[in-house]
C-alpha positions as CSV (number, residue, x, y, z in Angstrom):
1,M,-4.4,-39.4,0.6
2,L,-6.0,-41.9,2.9
3,E,-9.7,-41.9,3.0
4,I,-11.5,-43.5,5.9
5,K,-15.2,-44.3,5.4
6,P,-17.4,-44.0,8.5
7,Q,-18.7,-47.3,9.9
8,S,-22.3,-47.9,10.8
9,A,-23.3,-49.5,14.1
10,S,-23.3,-52.9,12.3
11,G,-19.7,-52.4,11.2
12,A,-20.5,-51.9,7.5
13,A,-19.2,-48.9,5.7
14,A,-21.8,-46.1,6.0
15,E,-22.7,-43.9,3.1
16,P,-21.2,-40.5,3.5
17,K,-23.8,-37.9,4.4
18,A,-24.0,-34.7,2.3
19,R,-22.7,-31.8,4.3
20,A,-24.9,-28.8,4.5
21,D,-22.0,-26.7,3.3
22,A,-21.0,-29.1,0.5
23,V,-20.4,-27.6,-2.9
24,P,-22.9,-29.0,-5.4
25,A,-21.5,-30.8,-8.4
26,E,-22.3,-27.9,-10.7
27,G,-20.3,-25.6,-8.5
28,L,-21.3,-22.3,-6.9
29,T,-22.0,-18.9,-8.5
30,I,-19.6,-16.1,-7.8
31,G,-22.0,-14.6,-5.3
32,E,-22.4,-17.9,-3.4
33,A,-18.6,-18.3,-3.5
34,A,-18.1,-14.8,-2.1
35,R,-20.5,-15.5,0.8
36,R,-18.9,-18.8,1.6
37,T,-15.3,-17.4,1.6
38,G,-16.1,-14.1,3.2
39,V,-14.7,-12.0,0.4
40,S,-16.4,-9.8,-2.1
41,V,-17.3,-10.7,-5.7
42,H,-14.9,-7.9,-6.7
43,T,-12.1,-9.6,-4.7
44,L,-12.8,-13.0,-6.4
45,R,-12.6,-11.4,-9.8
46,Y,-9.4,-9.6,-8.8
47,Y,-7.8,-12.8,-7.5
48,E,-8.4,-14.4,-10.9
49,R,-7.1,-11.4,-12.9
50,A,-4.1,-11.0,-10.6
51,G,-3.0,-14.6,-11.2
52,L,-3.6,-15.7,-7.6
53,V,-5.7,-18.8,-8.5
54,V,-4.1,-22.2,-9.0
55,T,-6.5,-23.5,-11.6
56,P,-8.8,-21.7,-14.0
57,V,-12.2,-21.2,-12.5
58,D,-14.8,-23.2,-14.4
59,R,-17.4,-21.4,-16.5
60,T,-20.9,-22.2,-17.6
61,S,-21.7,-22.3,-21.3
62,G,-22.9,-18.7,-20.8
63,G,-19.5,-17.7,-19.4
64,R,-20.5,-17.4,-15.8
65,R,-18.0,-18.5,-13.2
66,R,-18.7,-21.7,-11.2
67,Y,-16.5,-22.3,-8.1
68,R,-15.7,-25.8,-6.9
69,E,-14.6,-27.0,-3.5
70,L,-10.9,-26.7,-4.4
71,D,-11.4,-23.1,-5.6
72,L,-13.0,-22.2,-2.3
73,K,-10.2,-23.8,-0.3
74,W,-7.6,-22.0,-2.3
75,I,-9.4,-18.6,-1.9
76,V,-9.4,-19.1,1.9
77,V,-5.6,-19.8,1.7
78,C,-5.1,-16.6,-0.3
79,T,-7.2,-14.5,2.1
80,K,-5.2,-15.9,5.1
81,L,-1.9,-15.1,3.5
82,R,-3.2,-11.6,2.6
83,A,-4.6,-11.0,6.1
84,T,-1.2,-11.9,7.5
85,G,0.5,-9.4,5.3
86,M,1.8,-11.4,2.4
87,P,2.2,-9.1,-0.6
88,I,0.2,-10.0,-3.7
89,R,3.4,-10.8,-5.5
90,G,4.2,-13.4,-2.8
91,I,0.8,-15.0,-3.1
92,R,1.1,-14.9,-6.9
93,R,4.5,-16.7,-6.7
94,Y,3.1,-19.3,-4.3
95,A,0.1,-19.9,-6.6
96,E,2.5,-20.3,-9.6
97,L,4.6,-22.9,-7.6
98,V,1.5,-24.8,-6.6
99,A,0.1,-24.7,-10.1
100,A,3.4,-26.0,-11.5
101,G,2.9,-29.2,-9.6
102,P,5.5,-31.4,-7.9
103,G,9.2,-30.6,-7.8
104,N,9.2,-27.2,-6.2
105,E,8.2,-28.1,-2.6
106,A,11.5,-26.7,-1.2
107,E,10.8,-23.3,-2.8
108,R,7.2,-23.4,-1.4
109,L,8.5,-24.2,2.0
110,A,11.1,-21.4,1.9
111,L,8.4,-18.9,0.8
112,M,6.1,-20.0,3.7
113,E,9.0,-20.0,6.2
114,A,10.0,-16.4,5.2
115,H,6.4,-15.3,5.5
116,R,6.1,-16.9,8.9
117,A,9.2,-15.1,10.1
118,D,7.7,-11.8,8.9
119,V,4.4,-12.5,10.7
120,L,6.3,-13.4,13.9
121,A,8.2,-10.1,13.7
122,R,5.1,-8.1,13.3
123,L,3.4,-10.0,16.1
124,A,6.4,-9.2,18.4
125,E,6.1,-5.5,17.4
126,T,2.4,-5.5,18.0
127,Q,2.9,-7.2,21.4
128,E,5.3,-4.4,22.4
129,N,2.9,-1.8,21.3
130,L,0.1,-3.5,23.3
131,K,2.3,-3.3,26.4
132,T,2.5,0.5,25.9
133,I,-1.3,0.7,25.6
134,D,-1.8,-1.5,28.7
135,R,0.5,0.9,30.7
136,K,-1.5,3.9,29.5
137,I,-4.8,2.1,30.5
138,E,-3.4,1.3,33.9
139,T,-2.3,4.9,34.4
140,Y,-5.7,6.2,33.5
141,R,-7.5,3.7,35.7
142,K,-5.4,4.6,38.7
143,S,-5.8,8.3,38.1
144,V,-9.6,8.1,37.6
145,A,-10.0,5.9,40.7
146,K,-8.0,8.4,42.8
147,G,-9.9,11.3,41.4
148,D,-6.8,13.1,40.1
149,A,-7.1,12.4,36.4
150,D,-7.0,16.1,35.7
151,R,-3.3,15.9,36.6
152,L,-2.5,13.7,33.7
153,W,-0.3,15.3,31.2
154,A,-1.9,17.0,28.3
155,P,-0.1,19.1,25.7
156,V,-0.6,22.8,26.1
157,E,-0.2,25.3,23.3
158,P,2.5,27.8,23.9
159,R,1.3,31.4,24.6
């Protein structure tokens, strides 16, 4: 990957500044990683147990997890895939392919394209459902404005 070093006003390469959100060299605790990624500690442990991580999470000599920048980025990918409806088995398969390294990019692409198609289908369905909701809202607004909202249909129990 190409890396471009920032230039100072004099044209010399500037030293990179430490980002406020940069992960320290020793990594982050599981609690810090949870806060940074927006998932719970339980979810982080689950992702590891379920085989959703690409590389083993580092551990201290005392056995405590230490999360690196790459770990955090991967967790975010997993949460995005999950939030868009990818099943755990799909995320696991994707993680296996990534962890296996080069040579399976076509399979990764196929997996992502299939997931994208699923997401688009759900979005289209959601948009249709939203149209129904919008029509209902408009009906209620008109009826409330006219003062005849009491005429709107309501189910009545048979007597």
